[in-house]
C-alpha positions in Angstrom: 0.0 0.0 0.0 1.3 3.5 -0.9 2.4 5.5 2.1 1.0 8.9 2.9 2.8 11.9 1.4 5.0 13.8 3.9 2.6 16.7 4.5 -0.2 14.3 5.4 2.1 12.5 7.8 3.1 15.7 9.5 -0.6 16.9 9.7 -1.6 13.5 11.2 1.2 13.9 13.7 0.0 17.4 14.7 -3.6 16.2 15.1 -2.6 13.1 17.2 -0.4 15.3 19.3 -3.2 17.6 20.2 -5.6 14.7 20.9 -3.1 12.9 23.0 -2.4 16.0 25.1 -6.1 16.6 25.6 -6.5 13.0 26.8 -3.5 13.2 29.1 -4.8 16.5 30.8 -7.6 14.3 32.3 -5.0 12.7 34.5 -3.2 14.5 37.4 0.1 13.2 36.1 -0.6 13.8 32.4 1.0 17.2 32.0 4.1 16.2 33.9 4.4 13.1 31.7 4.2 15.1 28.5 6.7 17.7 29.8 9.2 15.0 31.0 8.9 12.3 28.3 7.2 13.7 25.2 8.4 17.3 24.8 12.1 16.4 24.8 11.6 14.5 21.5 10.2 17.7 20.0 13.1 19.7 21.3 15.6 17.2 19.8 13.8 17.4 16.4 14.1 21.3 16.4 17.8 21.0 17.5 18.5 18.6 14.7 17.1 21.1 12.1 18.9 24.0 13.6 22.1 21.9 13.7 22.3 21.9 9.9 20.9 25.4 9.2 24.3 27.3 9.4 26.3 24.6 7.4 23.5 24.6 4.8 23.6 28.4 4.4 27.4 28.5 4.1 27.5 25.7 1.6 24.5 26.6 -0.5 25.1 30.3 -0.6 28.8 30.0 -1.5 28.0 27.4 -4.1 25.1 29.5 -5.5 27.1 32.7 -5.8 30.2 31.1 -7.2 28.1 29.4 -9.9 26.9 32.8 -11.1 30.3 33.3 -12.8 30.2 37.1 -12.7 29.4 40.0 -10.3 26.8 41.6 -12.6 24.5 38.4 -12.3 24.8 38.6 -8.5 24.0 42.3 -8.3 20.9 41.9 -10.6 19.6 39.0 -8.6 20.3 40.7 -5.3 18.6 43.9 -6.1 15.6 42.0 -7.5 15.4 39.8 -4.5 15.6 42.5 -1.9 13.1 44.8 -3.7 10.6 42.0 -4.0 10.9 41.2 -0.3 10.3 44.8 0.6 7.2 45.0 -1.6 5.7 41.9 -0.1 6.5 43.1 3.4 4.8 46.5 2.8 1.7 44.6 1.4 1.7 42.4 4.5 1.7 45.4 6.9 -0.9 47.2 4.9 -3.2 44.2 5.0 -2.7 43.9 8.8 -3.7 47.5 9.3 -6.7 47.1 7.1 -7.9 44.0 8.9 -7.4 45.2 12.4 -9.1 48.5 11.6 -12.1 46.7 10.2 -12.5 44.0 12.9 -11.5 46.4 15.8 -10.6 43.5 18.2 -9.4 46.0 20.9 -12.9 47.1 21.6 -13.7 43.8 23.2 -11.0 44.2 26.0 -12.6 45.5 29.2 -10.8 47.0 32.2 -10.8 43.8 34.3 -9.4 41.6 31.5 -6.8 44.2 30.7 -5.7 44.3 34.3 -5.6 40.5 34.6 -3.5 40.2 31.5 -1.1 42.9 32.6 -0.7 41.3 36.0 -0.1 37.8 34.5 2.3 38.8 31.7 3.7 42.1 33.0 7.1 40.5 33.8 7.5 39.1 30.3 6.5 42.5 28.8 9.1 44.3 30.8 11.8 41.8 29.7 11.0 42.4 26.1 11.0 46.1 26.7 14.5 46.0 28.2 15.8 43.9 25.3 14.4 46.5 22.8 15.9 49.3 24.9 19.4 47.8 24.6 19.0 47.7 20.8 17.8 51.3 20.7 20.7 52.5 22.8 23.2 50.8 20.4 23.0 53.6 17.8 21.4 54.1 14.4 24.1 52.3 12.5 24.6 49.4 14.9 22.8 47.2 12.4 25.5 47.8 9.9 28.2 47.1 12.5 26.4 43.8 13.5 26.3 42.7 9.9 30.1 42.2 9.8 31.4 39.4 12.0 34.6 39.7 13.9 35.0 36.0 13.9 33.1 33.7 11.4 33.4 30.7 13.8 31.9 32.7 16.6 29.1 34.0 14.3 28.4 30.5 13.0 28.0 29.2 16.6 24.6 30.8 16.9 21.5 30.8 14.6 20.8 34.3 15.9 23.9 35.6 13.9 22.6 34.3 10.6 23.0 37.7 8.8 26.7 37.6 9.7 27.1 34.1 8.3 25.3 35.3 5.1 27.6 38.3 4.9 30.7 36.0 5.1 29.2 33.5 2.6 28.4 36.3 0.0 31.9 37.8 0.5 33.5 34.3 0.2 31.5 33.6 -3.0 32.4 36.9 -4.6 36.1 36.0 -3.9 35.6 32.7 -5.7 34.2 34.5 -8.7 37.1 36.9 -8.9 39.9 34.3 -8.8 40.9 32.1 -11.8 38.7 29.1 -12.3 41.5 26.6 -12.0 42.2 28.0 -8.5 38.6 28.0 -7.4 37.5 24.6 -8.7 38.7 22.6 -5.7 37.0 24.9 -3.2 33.7 24.9 -5.3 33.8 21.1 -5.5 34.2 20.9 -1.7 31.1 23.1 -1.1 29.2 21.2 -3.7 29.8 18.0 -1.8 29.0 19.6 1.5 25.7 20.9 0.1 24.7 17.4 -1.1 25.6 15.9 2.3 23.5 18.5 4.1 20.5 17.9 1.8 20.7 14.2 2.5 20.8 14.9 6.2 17.6 16.9 5.7 16.0 13.8 4.2 17.1 11.7 7.2 15.8 14.3 9.8 12.5 14.6 8.0 11.8 10.9 8.5 11.2 11.8 12.1 9.1 14.9 11.3 5.7 13.4 12.1 7.0 12.3 15.5 8.7 15.6 16.2 5.6 17.6 15.5 3.5 15.2 17.6 5.7 16.0 20.6 5.8 19.8 19.9 2.0 20.1 19.6 1.3 17.9 22.6 3.6 20.1 24.7 2.0 23.3 23.3 -1.5 22.1 24.4 -0.5 21.3 28.0 1.4 24.6 28.3 -1.4 26.8 26.9 -2.9 29.6 29.1 -6.4 29.4 30.5 -9.4 29.3 28.1 -10.7 32.6 29.7 -7.8 34.5 28.3 -8.1 32.9 24.9 -11.8 34.0 24.8 -10.9 37.6 25.7 -8.3 37.6 22.9 -10.2 35.6 20.3 -11.0 38.6 18.1 -7.4 39.7 18.1 -6.3 36.2 17.1 -9.0 36.2 14.4 -7.7 39.5 13.0 -4.1 38.1 12.8 -5.2 34.9 11.2 -7.5 36.6 8.6 -4.6 38.9 7.7 -2.3 35.9 7.3 -4.8 34.1 5.1 -5.1 37.1 2.9 -1.3 37.1 2.5 -1.5 33.5 1.3 -4.0 34.7 -1.4 -1.5 37.4 -2.4 1.3 34.8 -2.7 -0.9 32.5 -4.8 -1.7 35.4 -7.1 2.0 36.3 -7.4 2.9 32.7 -8.2 0.2 32.6 -10.9 0.9 35.9 -12.5 4.7 36.2 -12.2 5.9 32.6 -12.0 3.1 31.1 -14.3 2.5 28.2 -11.9 -0.8 27.0 -10.6 -1.8 27.6 -7.0 -2.3 23.8 -6.4 1.2 23.1 -7.6 2.7 25.7 -5.4 0.8 25.0 -2.2 1.2 21.2 -2.5 4.9 21.5 -3.2 5.6 23.8 -0.2 3.1 22.1 2.2 5.7 20.1 4.3 7.8 23.2 4.9 4.6 25.1 5.9 3.6 22.4 8.4 7.1 22.3 9.8 7.2 26.1 10.2 3.9 25.9 12.1 5.3 23.2 14.4 8.7 24.9 15.1 7.8 28.6 14.9 11.3 29.1 13.4 12.2 30.1 9.8 15.8 29.1 10.5 14.9 25.6 11.6 12.6 25.2 8.6 15.1 26.6 6.1 16.7 23.3 5.1 13.3 21.8 4.3 12.2 25.0 2.5 15.3 24.9 0.3 14.7 21.2 -0.6 11.1 21.7 -1.4 11.6 24.8 -3.5 14.5 23.2 -5.5 13.3 19.7 -5.8 9.5 20.1 -5.9 8.9 23.6 -7.3 11.5 23.7 -10.0 13.6 26.7 -8.7 17.2 26.5 -9.9 19.6 25.8 -7.1 21.6 28.9 -7.9 18.5 31.0 -7.2 17.2 29.1 -4.1 20.6 29.0 -2.4 20.8 32.8 -2.7 17.2 33.9 -2.2 16.0 31.6 0.6 18.8 32.2 3.2 18.4 35.9 2.8 14.6 35.6 3.0 14.9 33.6 6.2 16.6 36.6 7.9 15.1 39.7 6.3 11.7 38.6 4.8 9.3 38.4 7.7 5.9 39.1 6.1 3.9 37.2 8.7 5.9 38.9 11.5 5.4 42.4 10.1 1.7 41.8 9.6 1.4 40.6 13.2 3.3 43.7 14.5 0.8 46.0 12.7 -2.2 44.2 14.0 -0.8 43.9 17.5 0.2 47.6 17.7 -3.3 48.8 16.6 -5.0 46.2 18.8 -3.1 47.5 21.9 -3.9 51.1 21.0 -7.6 50.1 20.7 -7.5 48.3 24.1 -6.1 51.5 25.7 -8.7 53.7 23.9 -6.2 55.4 21.6 -7.1 56.6 18.1 -4.2 56.4 15.7 -4.0 59.0 12.9 -3.4 58.1 9.3 0.1 59.5 9.5 0.9 57.3 12.5 -0.5 54.2 10.7 1.7 55.0 7.6 4.6 55.3 10.1 3.7 51.9 11.5 4.0 50.5 7.9 7.6 51.8 7.6 8.6 50.9 11.1 7.2 47.4 11.0 8.8 46.8 7.6 12.2 47.8 9.0 11.6 45.9 12.2 10.7 42.7 10.4 14.0 42.9 8.5 15.9 43.0 11.8 13.9 40.1 13.4 15.9 37.0 14.1 14.6 33.8 12.4 13.8 32.2 15.8 10.7 31.8 17.9 9.4 34.9 19.6 11.9 37.4 18.0 9.0 39.5 16.6 7.9 40.4 20.1 11.1 42.3 20.8 10.9 44.1 17.5 7.2 45.0 18.3 8.5 47.2 21.1 10.1 49.5 18.6 6.8 49.7 16.6 4.9 50.6 19.8 7.5 53.2 20.8 7.2 54.9 17.4 3.4 55.1 17.6 3.4 56.2 21.3 1.5 53.1 22.4 2.1 52.0 26.0 4.7 49.2 26.0 3.0 47.6 28.9 0.3 46.6 26.4 2.6 43.8 25.3 1.2 41.9 28.3 -2.2 41.9 26.5 -1.0 39.6 23.7 1.4 37.2 25.4 -1.4 34.7 26.2 -1.9 33.9 22.5 1.5 34.8 21.1 2.8 31.3 20.8 0.0 29.9 18.5 0.1 33.1 16.5 3.9 32.9 16.2 3.4 29.4 14.7 0.9 30.8 12.2 3.0 33.8 11.1 6.1 31.6 10.6 4.1 29.7 8.0 3.6 33.0 6.2 7.3 33.9 6.5 8.3 30.6 4.9 5.6 30.8 2.2 6.7 34.3 1.3 10.3 33.1 0.9 9.2 30.4 -1.5 7.0 32.8 -3.5 9.8 35.3 -4.0 12.3 32.5 -4.9 9.9 31.4 -7.7 9.4 35.0 -8.9 13.1 35.7 -9.0 13.8 32.4 -10.7 11.2 33.1 -13.4 12.7 36.5 -14.0 16.1 35.0 -14.4 14.9 32.2 -16.7 15.8 29.6 -14.0 12.4 28.2 -13.1 11.9 24.8 -14.6 10.2 21.5 -13.9 10.5 19.8 -10.5 13.4 17.4 -10.1 11.0 15.1 -8.2 8.4 14.6 -10.9 5.8 12.8 -8.7 5.7 15.2 -5.8 2.9 13.2 -4.2 5.4 10.5 -3.3 7.3 10.2 -0.1 9.9 12.8 0.9 13.3 12.4 -0.6 12.2 9.7 -3.1 13.6 10.4 -6.6 12.4 9.2 -10.0 
């Protein structure tokens, strides 16, 4: 009998994880059992993915850039990639503002609920505010300083320094282009081999994906806050989810119009990466799978995917920027503030820039949100209002981040004449099976 396709296996693991957690919560020892014996397997799964993220970026980006042969090809692709990412981010923030202004979820927060949330999550809010304050005090050009690593081995030791790793990889790749081909061949062959090994490691790790997401979702259910808080914030969560779904529609239209591919082909090809992004809440952890799906199943040339996707995982946070816009206006509504059109336009610019600076790890968007709130004059203590539902919404917006990266990679590949047929012809078959 034919096995289920990977995305169905992952989805089944997610559903069973939720059901198992709900069953175990009926026992006094159930939550402790999941925390002690189930959650660790989810943690191991995420760690395995993060383990290969940095080596993958180094190998894929150096290989992709050195294969371009000349600097002009790199500059054209780079400009096109970054401009497209900025456009999709501005669209995402605008959609978020439109949805939250229409639904007005902040109007459902009464004084008692607001006080309860501030009391419950005030400590977390203060922690994020202090983190953001440290970034603000660093100076306006600190981001440029942080882009250049002092030590590549130190930078590569943390997924939070991914932009520094990308800088080194681009710099290294440019160096390979500029030296004679007979001198660069050995180095290029080495990184070609490393890239193939890492992709095979992705295949092996993904064999455990259904079990990993089972553990992650089971842990999420038992660690969730009380239903009363979810009810109070239901309209806010609805506004975020509606906005994110509208972004999926935008991506599908872009793929159809600019990449000339059908929505079904795109969504089915990227589905495993989307489900993994939902489970891990990390674009960085999902990056190896995103690259495999885009290259093998969506037909994007490896030269394009190895350049566009690592950059997208660090600077293209459409889901995060949309959430920041919705959250900022929601908090303002909860405190009875009326934001002017000028302030909302400023939020678009601030959220766009903030999303570029967000690390590709769970919860990073919350720190950047402090900057958006500060710009708009919204009380930073209002962060406490959204902590209760931030985790599930973080999972949802990571899906959009990953989907946006895949969309832009297809658009750039099409514009470069490097979008072809999938290498895995039967993309309903099991993960990693070639024909």
